[in-house]
CHARMM internal coordinates of N, CA and C (Angstrom, degrees):
IC EDIT
DIST 1 N 1 CA 1.4135
DIST 1 CA 1 C 1.5419
ANGL 1 N 1 CA 1 C 110.45
DIST 1 C 2 N 1.2993
ANGL 1 CA 1 C 2 N 117.07
DIHE 1 N 1 CA 1 C 2 N -28.18
DIST 2 N 2 CA 1.4345
ANGL 1 C 2 N 2 CA 120.87
DIHE 1 CA 1 C 2 N 2 CA 178.41
DIST 2 CA 2 C 1.5177
ANGL 2 N 2 CA 2 C 110.72
DIHE 1 C 2 N 2 CA 2 C -63.85
DIST 2 C 3 N 1.3014
ANGL 2 CA 2 C 3 N 116.64
DIHE 2 N 2 CA 2 C 3 N -38.52
DIST 3 N 3 CA 1.4970
ANGL 2 C 3 N 3 CA 120.66
DIHE 2 CA 2 C 3 N 3 CA 179.49
DIST 3 CA 3 C 1.5476
ANGL 3 N 3 CA 3 C 109.90
DIHE 2 C 3 N 3 CA 3 C -63.79
DIST 3 C 4 N 1.3056
ANGL 3 CA 3 C 4 N 116.96
DIHE 3 N 3 CA 3 C 4 N -34.06
DIST 4 N 4 CA 1.4874
ANGL 3 C 4 N 4 CA 119.07
DIHE 3 CA 3 C 4 N 4 CA -179.88
DIST 4 CA 4 C 1.5310
ANGL 4 N 4 CA 4 C 109.65
DIHE 3 C 4 N 4 CA 4 C -69.43
DIST 4 C 5 N 1.3347
ANGL 4 CA 4 C 5 N 117.37
DIHE 4 N 4 CA 4 C 5 N -38.14
DIST 5 N 5 CA 1.4526
ANGL 4 C 5 N 5 CA 120.95
DIHE 4 CA 4 C 5 N 5 CA 177.56
DIST 5 CA 5 C 1.5380
ANGL 5 N 5 CA 5 C 109.99
DIHE 4 C 5 N 5 CA 5 C -65.68
DIST 5 C 6 N 1.3424
ANGL 5 CA 5 C 6 N 114.80
DIHE 5 N 5 CA 5 C 6 N -44.81
DIST 6 N 6 CA 1.4532
ANGL 5 C 6 N 6 CA 118.47
DIHE 5 CA 5 C 6 N 6 CA -179.15
DIST 6 CA 6 C 1.5302
ANGL 6 N 6 CA 6 C 111.62
DIHE 5 C 6 N 6 CA 6 C -67.33
DIST 6 C 7 N 1.3388
ANGL 6 CA 6 C 7 N 118.42
DIHE 6 N 6 CA 6 C 7 N -32.32
DIST 7 N 7 CA 1.4645
ANGL 6 C 7 N 7 CA 121.44
DIHE 6 CA 6 C 7 N 7 CA 173.21
DIST 7 CA 7 C 1.4847
ANGL 7 N 7 CA 7 C 110.67
DIHE 6 C 7 N 7 CA 7 C -62.17
DIST 7 C 8 N 1.3002
ANGL 7 CA 7 C 8 N 116.63
DIHE 7 N 7 CA 7 C 8 N -45.77
DIST 8 N 8 CA 1.4847
ANGL 7 C 8 N 8 CA 118.77
DIHE 7 CA 7 C 8 N 8 CA 179.96
DIST 8 CA 8 C 1.5014
ANGL 8 N 8 CA 8 C 110.30
DIHE 7 C 8 N 8 CA 8 C -64.85
DIST 8 C 9 N 1.3231
ANGL 8 CA 8 C 9 N 118.58
DIHE 8 N 8 CA 8 C 9 N -38.15
DIST 9 N 9 CA 1.4571
ANGL 8 C 9 N 9 CA 121.49
DIHE 8 CA 8 C 9 N 9 CA 177.49
DIST 9 CA 9 C 1.5017
ANGL 9 N 9 CA 9 C 112.44
DIHE 8 C 9 N 9 CA 9 C -60.98
DIST 9 C 10 N 1.3565
ANGL 9 CA 9 C 10 N 116.09
DIHE 9 N 9 CA 9 C 10 N -43.94
DIST 10 N 10 CA 1.4806
ANGL 9 C 10 N 10 CA 121.35
DIHE 9 CA 9 C 10 N 10 CA 176.72
DIST 10 CA 10 C 1.5125
ANGL 10 N 10 CA 10 C 111.27
DIHE 9 C 10 N 10 CA 10 C -59.30
DIST 10 C 11 N 1.3077
ANGL 10 CA 10 C 11 N 116.08
DIHE 10 N 10 CA 10 C 11 N -44.06
DIST 11 N 11 CA 1.4999
ANGL 10 C 11 N 11 CA 121.56
DIHE 10 CA 10 C 11 N 11 CA -177.62
DIST 11 CA 11 C 1.5380
ANGL 11 N 11 CA 11 C 109.00
DIHE 10 C 11 N 11 CA 11 C -64.51
DIST 11 C 12 N 1.3614
ANGL 11 CA 11 C 12 N 115.04
DIHE 11 N 11 CA 11 C 12 N -37.15
DIST 12 N 12 CA 1.4802
ANGL 11 C 12 N 12 CA 118.11
DIHE 11 CA 11 C 12 N 12 CA 179.40
DIST 12 CA 12 C 1.4966
ANGL 12 N 12 CA 12 C 109.70
DIHE 11 C 12 N 12 CA 12 C -66.04
DIST 12 C 13 N 1.3027
ANGL 12 CA 12 C 13 N 118.80
DIHE 12 N 12 CA 12 C 13 N -43.64
DIST 13 N 13 CA 1.4528
ANGL 12 C 13 N 13 CA 120.88
DIHE 12 CA 12 C 13 N 13 CA 178.86
DIST 13 CA 13 C 1.5010
ANGL 13 N 13 CA 13 C 111.19
DIHE 12 C 13 N 13 CA 13 C -65.94
DIST 13 C 14 N 1.3195
ANGL 13 CA 13 C 14 N 118.81
DIHE 13 N 13 CA 13 C 14 N -37.07
DIST 14 N 14 CA 1.4634
ANGL 13 C 14 N 14 CA 124.10
DIHE 13 CA 13 C 14 N 14 CA 178.81
DIST 14 CA 14 C 1.5346
ANGL 14 N 14 CA 14 C 112.81
DIHE 13 C 14 N 14 CA 14 C -65.65
DIST 14 C 15 N 1.3224
ANGL 14 CA 14 C 15 N 117.45
DIHE 14 N 14 CA 14 C 15 N -17.12
DIST 15 N 15 CA 1.4767
ANGL 14 C 15 N 15 CA 119.89
DIHE 14 CA 14 C 15 N 15 CA 175.03
DIST 15 CA 15 C 1.5505
ANGL 15 N 15 CA 15 C 109.93
DIHE 14 C 15 N 15 CA 15 C -62.69
DIST 15 C 16 N 1.3145
ANGL 15 CA 15 C 16 N 115.34
DIHE 15 N 15 CA 15 C 16 N -40.10
DIST 16 N 16 CA 1.4875
ANGL 15 C 16 N 16 CA 120.26
DIHE 15 CA 15 C 16 N 16 CA 179.82
DIST 16 CA 16 C 1.5143
ANGL 16 N 16 CA 16 C 112.14
DIHE 15 C 16 N 16 CA 16 C -85.64
DIST 16 C 17 N 1.3259
ANGL 16 CA 16 C 17 N 116.59
DIHE 16 N 16 CA 16 C 17 N -29.39
DIST 17 N 17 CA 1.4512
ANGL 16 C 17 N 17 CA 121.01
DIHE 16 CA 16 C 17 N 17 CA -177.96
DIST 17 CA 17 C 1.4907
ANGL 17 N 17 CA 17 C 109.54
DIHE 16 C 17 N 17 CA 17 C -128.50
DIST 17 C 18 N 1.3040
ANGL 17 CA 17 C 18 N 119.69
DIHE 17 N 17 CA 17 C 18 N 70.38
DIST 18 N 18 CA 1.4725
ANGL 17 C 18 N 18 CA 122.85
DIHE 17 CA 17 C 18 N 18 CA -172.77
DIST 18 CA 18 C 1.5486
ANGL 18 N 18 CA 18 C 114.57
DIHE 17 C 18 N 18 CA 18 C -62.62
DIST 18 C 19 N 1.2855
ANGL 18 CA 18 C 19 N 118.76
DIHE 18 N 18 CA 18 C 19 N -20.87
DIST 19 N 19 CA 1.4701
ANGL 18 C 19 N 19 CA 119.72
DIHE 18 CA 18 C 19 N 19 CA -176.65
DIST 19 CA 19 C 1.5135
ANGL 19 N 19 CA 19 C 113.46
DIHE 18 C 19 N 19 CA 19 C -104.95
DIST 19 C 20 N 1.3466
ANGL 19 CA 19 C 20 N 116.38
DIHE 19 N 19 CA 19 C 20 N 15.58
DIST 20 N 20 CA 1.4717
ANGL 19 C 20 N 20 CA 121.40
DIHE 19 CA 19 C 20 N 20 CA -179.39
DIST 20 CA 20 C 1.5370
ANGL 20 N 20 CA 20 C 109.50
DIHE 19 C 20 N 20 CA 20 C -73.98
DIST 20 C 21 N 1.3235
ANGL 20 CA 20 C 21 N 118.23
DIHE 20 N 20 CA 20 C 21 N 112.21
DIST 21 N 21 CA 1.4679
ANGL 20 C 21 N 21 CA 120.97
DIHE 20 CA 20 C 21 N 21 CA -174.53
DIST 21 CA 21 C 1.5152
ANGL 21 N 21 CA 21 C 112.80
DIHE 20 C 21 N 21 CA 21 C -69.05
DIST 21 C 22 N 1.3003
ANGL 21 CA 21 C 22 N 117.42
DIHE 21 N 21 CA 21 C 22 N -27.81
DIST 22 N 22 CA 1.4855
ANGL 21 C 22 N 22 CA 118.49
DIHE 21 CA 21 C 22 N 22 CA -178.17
DIST 22 CA 22 C 1.5201
ANGL 22 N 22 CA 22 C 110.02
DIHE 21 C 22 N 22 CA 22 C -72.15
DIST 22 C 23 N 1.3326
ANGL 22 CA 22 C 23 N 117.62
DIHE 22 N 22 CA 22 C 23 N -48.46
DIST 23 N 23 CA 1.4380
ANGL 22 C 23 N 23 CA 118.66
DIHE 22 CA 22 C 23 N 23 CA -179.49
DIST 23 CA 23 C 1.5159
ANGL 23 N 23 CA 23 C 112.40
DIHE 22 C 23 N 23 CA 23 C -71.47
DIST 23 C 24 N 1.2971
ANGL 23 CA 23 C 24 N 118.34
DIHE 23 N 23 CA 23 C 24 N -28.72
DIST 24 N 24 CA 1.4622
ANGL 23 C 24 N 24 CA 122.00
DIHE 23 CA 23 C 24 N 24 CA 171.66
DIST 24 CA 24 C 1.4903
ANGL 24 N 24 CA 24 C 112.31
DIHE 23 C 24 N 24 CA 24 C -59.99
DIST 24 C 25 N 1.3571
ANGL 24 CA 24 C 25 N 115.64
DIHE 24 N 24 CA 24 C 25 N -47.95
DIST 25 N 25 CA 1.4466
ANGL 24 C 25 N 25 CA 120.93
DIHE 24 CA 24 C 25 N 25 CA 178.96
DIST 25 CA 25 C 1.5158
ANGL 25 N 25 CA 25 C 111.69
DIHE 24 C 25 N 25 CA 25 C -65.54
DIST 25 C 26 N 1.3066
ANGL 25 CA 25 C 26 N 116.12
DIHE 25 N 25 CA 25 C 26 N -42.82
DIST 26 N 26 CA 1.4422
ANGL 25 C 26 N 26 CA 119.89
DIHE 25 CA 25 C 26 N 26 CA 178.58
DIST 26 CA 26 C 1.5336
ANGL 26 N 26 CA 26 C 112.53
DIHE 25 C 26 N 26 CA 26 C -61.37
DIST 26 C 27 N 1.3333
ANGL 26 CA 26 C 27 N 115.75
DIHE 26 N 26 CA 26 C 27 N -40.68
DIST 27 N 27 CA 1.4760
ANGL 26 C 27 N 27 CA 120.49
DIHE 26 CA 26 C 27 N 27 CA 178.34
DIST 27 CA 27 C 1.5460
ANGL 27 N 27 CA 27 C 109.55
DIHE 26 C 27 N 27 CA 27 C -62.97
DIST 27 C 28 N 1.3137
ANGL 27 CA 27 C 28 N 117.15
DIHE 27 N 27 CA 27 C 28 N -40.72
DIST 28 N 28 CA 1.4634
ANGL 27 C 28 N 28 CA 119.13
DIHE 27 CA 27 C 28 N 28 CA 178.59
DIST 28 CA 28 C 1.5182
ANGL 28 N 28 CA 28 C 110.90
DIHE 27 C 28 N 28 CA 28 C -66.80
DIST 28 C 29 N 1.2966
ANGL 28 CA 28 C 29 N 117.89
DIHE 28 N 28 CA 28 C 29 N -37.67
DIST 29 N 29 CA 1.4755
ANGL 28 C 29 N 29 CA 121.79
DIHE 28 CA 28 C 29 N 29 CA 178.06
DIST 29 CA 29 C 1.4771
ANGL 29 N 29 CA 29 C 112.17
DIHE 28 C 29 N 29 CA 29 C -63.36
DIST 29 C 30 N 1.3568
ANGL 29 CA 29 C 30 N 115.30
DIHE 29 N 29 CA 29 C 30 N -46.93
DIST 30 N 30 CA 1.4903
ANGL 29 C 30 N 30 CA 120.50
DIHE 29 CA 29 C 30 N 30 CA 179.21
DIST 30 CA 30 C 1.5035
ANGL 30 N 30 CA 30 C 110.70
DIHE 29 C 30 N 30 CA 30 C -65.33
DIST 30 C 31 N 1.3081
ANGL 30 CA 30 C 31 N 118.77
DIHE 30 N 30 CA 30 C 31 N -36.12
DIST 31 N 31 CA 1.4503
ANGL 30 C 31 N 31 CA 119.66
DIHE 30 CA 30 C 31 N 31 CA 177.31
DIST 31 CA 31 C 1.5021
ANGL 31 N 31 CA 31 C 110.63
DIHE 30 C 31 N 31 CA 31 C -67.16
DIST 31 C 32 N 1.2973
ANGL 31 CA 31 C 32 N 117.37
DIHE 31 N 31 CA 31 C 32 N -39.77
DIST 32 N 32 CA 1.5014
ANGL 31 C 32 N 32 CA 121.47
DIHE 31 CA 31 C 32 N 32 CA 177.63
DIST 32 CA 32 C 1.5283
ANGL 32 N 32 CA 32 C 109.75
DIHE 31 C 32 N 32 CA 32 C -62.69
DIST 32 C 33 N 1.3095
ANGL 32 CA 32 C 33 N 117.62
DIHE 32 N 32 CA 32 C 33 N -41.21
DIST 33 N 33 CA 1.4622
ANGL 32 C 33 N 33 CA 121.31
DIHE 32 CA 32 C 33 N 33 CA 177.26
DIST 33 CA 33 C 1.5471
ANGL 33 N 33 CA 33 C 110.39
DIHE 32 C 33 N 33 CA 33 C -61.01
DIST 33 C 34 N 1.3262
ANGL 33 CA 33 C 34 N 115.87
DIHE 33 N 33 CA 33 C 34 N -47.64
DIST 34 N 34 CA 1.4499
ANGL 33 C 34 N 34 CA 120.47
DIHE 33 CA 33 C 34 N 34 CA 179.32
DIST 34 CA 34 C 1.5158
ANGL 34 N 34 CA 34 C 111.77
DIHE 33 C 34 N 34 CA 34 C -59.64
DIST 34 C 35 N 1.2993
ANGL 34 CA 34 C 35 N 115.48
DIHE 34 N 34 CA 34 C 35 N -46.96
DIST 35 N 35 CA 1.4915
ANGL 34 C 35 N 35 CA 119.57
DIHE 34 CA 34 C 35 N 35 CA -178.93
DIST 35 CA 35 C 1.5255
ANGL 35 N 35 CA 35 C 110.58
DIHE 34 C 35 N 35 CA 35 C -64.05
DIST 35 C 36 N 1.3051
ANGL 35 CA 35 C 36 N 118.60
DIHE 35 N 35 CA 35 C 36 N -38.37
DIST 36 N 36 CA 1.4495
ANGL 35 C 36 N 36 CA 121.74
DIHE 35 CA 35 C 36 N 36 CA 179.32
DIST 36 CA 36 C 1.5046
ANGL 36 N 36 CA 36 C 112.81
DIHE 35 C 36 N 36 CA 36 C -65.86
DIST 36 C 37 N 1.3307
ANGL 36 CA 36 C 37 N 115.95
DIHE 36 N 36 CA 36 C 37 N -46.09
DIST 37 N 37 CA 1.5060
ANGL 36 C 37 N 37 CA 119.10
DIHE 36 CA 36 C 37 N 37 CA 179.55
DIST 37 CA 37 C 1.5284
ANGL 37 N 37 CA 37 C 109.22
DIHE 36 C 37 N 37 CA 37 C -67.17
DIST 37 C 38 N 1.3119
ANGL 37 CA 37 C 38 N 116.63
DIHE 37 N 37 CA 37 C 38 N -39.38
DIST 38 N 38 CA 1.4886
ANGL 37 C 38 N 38 CA 117.56
DIHE 37 CA 37 C 38 N 38 CA -178.90
DIST 38 CA 38 C 1.5168
ANGL 38 N 38 CA 38 C 109.42
DIHE 37 C 38 N 38 CA 38 C -66.45
DIST 38 C 39 N 1.2912
ANGL 38 CA 38 C 39 N 118.29
DIHE 38 N 38 CA 38 C 39 N -41.47
DIST 39 N 39 CA 1.4515
ANGL 38 C 39 N 39 CA 121.50
DIHE 38 CA 38 C 39 N 39 CA 178.34
DIST 39 CA 39 C 1.5683
ANGL 39 N 39 CA 39 C 111.79
DIHE 38 C 39 N 39 CA 39 C -60.39
DIST 39 C 40 N 1.3111
ANGL 39 CA 39 C 40 N 116.51
DIHE 39 N 39 CA 39 C 40 N -42.79
DIST 40 N 40 CA 1.4426
ANGL 39 C 40 N 40 CA 120.48
DIHE 39 CA 39 C 40 N 40 CA 175.96
DIST 40 CA 40 C 1.5184
ANGL 40 N 40 CA 40 C 112.94
DIHE 39 C 40 N 40 CA 40 C -63.11
DIST 40 C 41 N 1.3436
ANGL 40 CA 40 C 41 N 115.36
DIHE 40 N 40 CA 40 C 41 N -44.17
DIST 41 N 41 CA 1.4542
ANGL 40 C 41 N 41 CA 119.73
DIHE 40 CA 40 C 41 N 41 CA -178.58
DIST 41 CA 41 C 1.5129
ANGL 41 N 41 CA 41 C 112.30
DIHE 40 C 41 N 41 CA 41 C -64.94
DIST 41 C 42 N 1.3223
ANGL 41 CA 41 C 42 N 117.60
DIHE 41 N 41 CA 41 C 42 N -43.17
DIST 42 N 42 CA 1.4372
ANGL 41 C 42 N 42 CA 121.23
DIHE 41 CA 41 C 42 N 42 CA -177.71
DIST 42 CA 42 C 1.5676
ANGL 42 N 42 CA 42 C 110.93
DIHE 41 C 42 N 42 CA 42 C -78.40
DIST 42 C 43 N 1.3006
ANGL 42 CA 42 C 43 N 116.78
DIHE 42 N 42 CA 42 C 43 N -35.93
DIST 43 N 43 CA 1.4342
ANGL 42 C 43 N 43 CA 120.76
DIHE 42 CA 42 C 43 N 43 CA -178.08
DIST 43 CA 43 C 1.5296
ANGL 43 N 43 CA 43 C 113.62
DIHE 42 C 43 N 43 CA 43 C -67.34
DIST 43 C 44 N 1.3181
ANGL 43 CA 43 C 44 N 116.67
DIHE 43 N 43 CA 43 C 44 N -34.27
DIST 44 N 44 CA 1.4465
ANGL 43 C 44 N 44 CA 119.82
DIHE 43 CA 43 C 44 N 44 CA -175.28
DIST 44 CA 44 C 1.5124
ANGL 44 N 44 CA 44 C 110.78
DIHE 43 C 44 N 44 CA 44 C -106.25
DIST 44 C 45 N 1.3016
ANGL 44 CA 44 C 45 N 118.78
DIHE 44 N 44 CA 44 C 45 N 25.94
DIST 45 N 45 CA 1.4388
ANGL 44 C 45 N 45 CA 121.31
DIHE 44 CA 44 C 45 N 45 CA -172.32
DIST 45 CA 45 C 1.5203
ANGL 45 N 45 CA 45 C 109.53
DIHE 44 C 45 N 45 CA 45 C -80.16
DIST 45 C 46 N 1.3671
ANGL 45 CA 45 C 46 N 113.68
DIHE 45 N 45 CA 45 C 46 N 127.85
DIST 46 N 46 CA 1.4474
ANGL 45 C 46 N 46 CA 118.80
DIHE 45 CA 45 C 46 N 46 CA 173.50
DIST 46 CA 46 C 1.4967
ANGL 46 N 46 CA 46 C 109.64
DIHE 45 C 46 N 46 CA 46 C -121.80
DIST 46 C 47 N 1.3420
ANGL 46 CA 46 C 47 N 116.10
DIHE 46 N 46 CA 46 C 47 N -7.07
DIST 47 N 47 CA 1.4534
ANGL 46 C 47 N 47 CA 121.62
DIHE 46 CA 46 C 47 N 47 CA 178.00
DIST 47 CA 47 C 1.5338
ANGL 47 N 47 CA 47 C 108.41
DIHE 46 C 47 N 47 CA 47 C -120.85
DIST 47 C 48 N 1.2818
ANGL 47 CA 47 C 48 N 116.62
DIHE 47 N 47 CA 47 C 48 N 174.22
DIST 48 N 48 CA 1.4988
ANGL 47 C 48 N 48 CA 119.16
DIHE 47 CA 47 C 48 N 48 CA 178.59
DIST 48 CA 48 C 1.4970
ANGL 48 N 48 CA 48 C 112.69
DIHE 47 C 48 N 48 CA 48 C -56.76
DIST 48 C 49 N 1.3006
ANGL 48 CA 48 C 49 N 117.63
DIHE 48 N 48 CA 48 C 49 N 153.62
DIST 49 N 49 CA 1.4590
ANGL 48 C 49 N 49 CA 122.74
DIHE 48 CA 48 C 49 N 49 CA -180.00
DIST 49 CA 49 C 1.5277
ANGL 49 N 49 CA 49 C 108.35
DIHE 48 C 49 N 49 CA 49 C -65.63
DIST 49 C 50 N 1.3495
ANGL 49 CA 49 C 50 N 114.80
DIHE 49 N 49 CA 49 C 50 N 139.06
DIST 50 N 50 CA 1.4636
ANGL 49 C 50 N 50 CA 120.06
DIHE 49 CA 49 C 50 N 50 CA -177.65
DIST 50 CA 50 C 1.5080
ANGL 50 N 50 CA 50 C 111.34
DIHE 49 C 50 N 50 CA 50 C -87.41
DIST 50 C 51 N 1.3239
ANGL 50 CA 50 C 51 N 117.38
DIHE 50 N 50 CA 50 C 51 N 165.66
DIST 51 N 51 CA 1.4401
ANGL 50 C 51 N 51 CA 123.49
DIHE 50 CA 50 C 51 N 51 CA 177.09
DIST 51 CA 51 C 1.5358
ANGL 51 N 51 CA 51 C 110.82
DIHE 50 C 51 N 51 CA 51 C -62.84
DIST 51 C 52 N 1.3213
ANGL 51 CA 51 C 52 N 114.28
DIHE 51 N 51 CA 51 C 52 N -38.91
DIST 52 N 52 CA 1.4958
ANGL 51 C 52 N 52 CA 120.37
DIHE 51 CA 51 C 52 N 52 CA -179.97
DIST 52 CA 52 C 1.5454
ANGL 52 N 52 CA 52 C 108.68
DIHE 51 C 52 N 52 CA 52 C -62.23
DIST 52 C 53 N 1.3177
ANGL 52 CA 52 C 53 N 119.15
DIHE 52 N 52 CA 52 C 53 N -43.35
DIST 53 N 53 CA 1.4513
ANGL 52 C 53 N 53 CA 123.60
DIHE 52 CA 52 C 53 N 53 CA -178.32
DIST 53 CA 53 C 1.5269
ANGL 53 N 53 CA 53 C 108.61
DIHE 52 C 53 N 53 CA 53 C -62.32
DIST 53 C 54 N 1.3097
ANGL 53 CA 53 C 54 N 117.24
DIHE 53 N 53 CA 53 C 54 N -45.07
DIST 54 N 54 CA 1.5027
ANGL 53 C 54 N 54 CA 120.70
DIHE 53 CA 53 C 54 N 54 CA 178.05
DIST 54 CA 54 C 1.5411
ANGL 54 N 54 CA 54 C 108.89
DIHE 53 C 54 N 54 CA 54 C -62.49
DIST 54 C 55 N 1.2997
ANGL 54 CA 54 C 55 N 117.33
DIHE 54 N 54 CA 54 C 55 N -44.81
DIST 55 N 55 CA 1.4467
ANGL 54 C 55 N 55 CA 121.30
DIHE 54 CA 54 C 55 N 55 CA -178.14
DIST 55 CA 55 C 1.5909
ANGL 55 N 55 CA 55 C 111.00
DIHE 54 C 55 N 55 CA 55 C -60.75
DIST 55 C 56 N 1.3074
ANGL 55 CA 55 C 56 N 115.59
DIHE 55 N 55 CA 55 C 56 N -40.97
DIST 56 N 56 CA 1.5035
ANGL 55 C 56 N 56 CA 118.13
DIHE 55 CA 55 C 56 N 56 CA 177.23
DIST 56 CA 56 C 1.5149
ANGL 56 N 56 CA 56 C 110.73
DIHE 55 C 56 N 56 CA 56 C -66.12
DIST 56 C 57 N 1.3003
ANGL 56 CA 56 C 57 N 117.20
DIHE 56 N 56 CA 56 C 57 N -41.77
DIST 57 N 57 CA 1.4656
ANGL 56 C 57 N 57 CA 120.30
DIHE 56 CA 56 C 57 N 57 CA 178.98
DIST 57 CA 57 C 1.5478
ANGL 57 N 57 CA 57 C 110.69
DIHE 56 C 57 N 57 CA 57 C -62.16
DIST 57 C 58 N 1.3222
ANGL 57 CA 57 C 58 N 115.46
DIHE 57 N 57 CA 57 C 58 N -42.23
DIST 58 N 58 CA 1.4615
ANGL 57 C 58 N 58 CA 118.31
DIHE 57 CA 57 C 58 N 58 CA 177.98
DIST 58 CA 58 C 1.5383
ANGL 58 N 58 CA 58 C 112.89
DIHE 57 C 58 N 58 CA 58 C -67.17
DIST 58 C 59 N 1.3357
ANGL 58 CA 58 C 59 N 115.90
DIHE 58 N 58 CA 58 C 59 N -39.29
DIST 59 N 59 CA 1.4693
ANGL 58 C 59 N 59 CA 118.65
DIHE 58 CA 58 C 59 N 59 CA 177.82
DIST 59 CA 59 C 1.5220
ANGL 59 N 59 CA 59 C 110.85
DIHE 58 C 59 N 59 CA 59 C -61.48
DIST 59 C 60 N 1.3315
ANGL 59 CA 59 C 60 N 117.18
DIHE 59 N 59 CA 59 C 60 N -40.75
DIST 60 N 60 CA 1.4643
ANGL 59 C 60 N 60 CA 121.06
DIHE 59 CA 59 C 60 N 60 CA 177.12
DIST 60 CA 60 C 1.5194
ANGL 60 N 60 CA 60 C 111.23
DIHE 59 C 60 N 60 CA 60 C -64.93
DIST 60 C 61 N 1.3022
ANGL 60 CA 60 C 61 N 116.33
DIHE 60 N 60 CA 60 C 61 N -40.78
DIST 61 N 61 CA 1.4709
ANGL 60 C 61 N 61 CA 120.77
DIHE 60 CA 60 C 61 N 61 CA -179.69
DIST 61 CA 61 C 1.5576
ANGL 61 N 61 CA 61 C 109.51
DIHE 60 C 61 N 61 CA 61 C -64.99
DIST 61 C 62 N 1.3143
ANGL 61 CA 61 C 62 N 116.53
DIHE 61 N 61 CA 61 C 62 N -44.73
DIST 62 N 62 CA 1.4841
ANGL 61 C 62 N 62 CA 120.42
DIHE 61 CA 61 C 62 N 62 CA 178.54
DIST 62 CA 62 C 1.5233
ANGL 62 N 62 CA 62 C 109.92
DIHE 61 C 62 N 62 CA 62 C -60.97
DIST 62 C 63 N 1.3107
ANGL 62 CA 62 C 63 N 118.17
DIHE 62 N 62 CA 62 C 63 N -40.18
DIST 63 N 63 CA 1.4141
ANGL 62 C 63 N 63 CA 122.02
DIHE 62 CA 62 C 63 N 63 CA 179.80
DIST 63 CA 63 C 1.5297
ANGL 63 N 63 CA 63 C 112.55
DIHE 62 C 63 N 63 CA 63 C -61.43
DIST 63 C 64 N 1.3466
ANGL 63 CA 63 C 64 N 113.88
DIHE 63 N 63 CA 63 C 64 N -43.10
DIST 64 N 64 CA 1.4605
ANGL 63 C 64 N 64 CA 120.05
DIHE 63 CA 63 C 64 N 64 CA 176.91
DIST 64 CA 64 C 1.5324
ANGL 64 N 64 CA 64 C 112.67
DIHE 63 C 64 N 64 CA 64 C -63.97
DIST 64 C 65 N 1.3397
ANGL 64 CA 64 C 65 N 116.34
DIHE 64 N 64 CA 64 C 65 N -42.53
DIST 65 N 65 CA 1.4485
ANGL 64 C 65 N 65 CA 120.75
DIHE 64 CA 64 C 65 N 65 CA 179.60
DIST 65 CA 65 C 1.5362
ANGL 65 N 65 CA 65 C 110.59
DIHE 64 C 65 N 65 CA 65 C -64.17
DIST 65 C 66 N 1.3424
ANGL 65 CA 65 C 66 N 116.81
DIHE 65 N 65 CA 65 C 66 N -39.40
DIST 66 N 66 CA 1.4676
ANGL 65 C 66 N 66 CA 119.77
DIHE 65 CA 65 C 66 N 66 CA 179.11
DIST 66 CA 66 C 1.5075
ANGL 66 N 66 CA 66 C 111.78
DIHE 65 C 66 N 66 CA 66 C -65.92
DIST 66 C 67 N 1.3390
ANGL 66 CA 66 C 67 N 117.95
DIHE 66 N 66 CA 66 C 67 N -33.30
DIST 67 N 67 CA 1.4250
ANGL 66 C 67 N 67 CA 121.88
DIHE 66 CA 66 C 67 N 67 CA 177.50
DIST 67 CA 67 C 1.5412
ANGL 67 N 67 CA 67 C 112.70
DIHE 66 C 67 N 67 CA 67 C -68.22
DIST 67 C 68 N 1.3493
ANGL 67 CA 67 C 68 N 114.44
DIHE 67 N 67 CA 67 C 68 N -34.32
DIST 68 N 68 CA 1.4543
ANGL 67 C 68 N 68 CA 118.46
DIHE 67 CA 67 C 68 N 68 CA 179.55
DIST 68 CA 68 C 1.5341
ANGL 68 N 68 CA 68 C 112.69
DIHE 67 C 68 N 68 CA 68 C -79.65
DIST 68 C 69 N 1.3357
ANGL 68 CA 68 C 69 N 116.24
DIHE 68 N 68 CA 68 C 69 N -30.95
DIST 69 N 69 CA 1.4710
ANGL 68 C 69 N 69 CA 121.05
DIHE 68 CA 68 C 69 N 69 CA -178.17
DIST 69 CA 69 C 1.5318
ANGL 69 N 69 CA 69 C 109.00
DIHE 68 C 69 N 69 CA 69 C -128.97
DIST 69 C 70 N 1.3014
ANGL 69 CA 69 C 70 N 117.87
DIHE 69 N 69 CA 69 C 70 N 79.24
DIST 70 N 70 CA 1.4854
ANGL 69 C 70 N 70 CA 120.49
DIHE 69 CA 69 C 70 N 70 CA -178.19
DIST 70 CA 70 C 1.4711
ANGL 70 N 70 CA 70 C 114.62
DIHE 69 C 70 N 70 CA 70 C -66.17
END
COOR INIT
IC SEED 1 N 1 CA 1 C
IC BUILD
């Protein structure tokens, strides 16, 4: 969940500095971390989906919507 918060923070900073290569790279890294952990959580699920799993999925969805509609 920390990676999702850091992803959101990077995207917020990138609003003011859209061409900053460091924050762009960091945002991509945090998104990759979120996607990887979400994939592992959903792929190996034998019990009901957790609140954290849903929160990560929503954070990634919000990030994608923000990219489409800045």
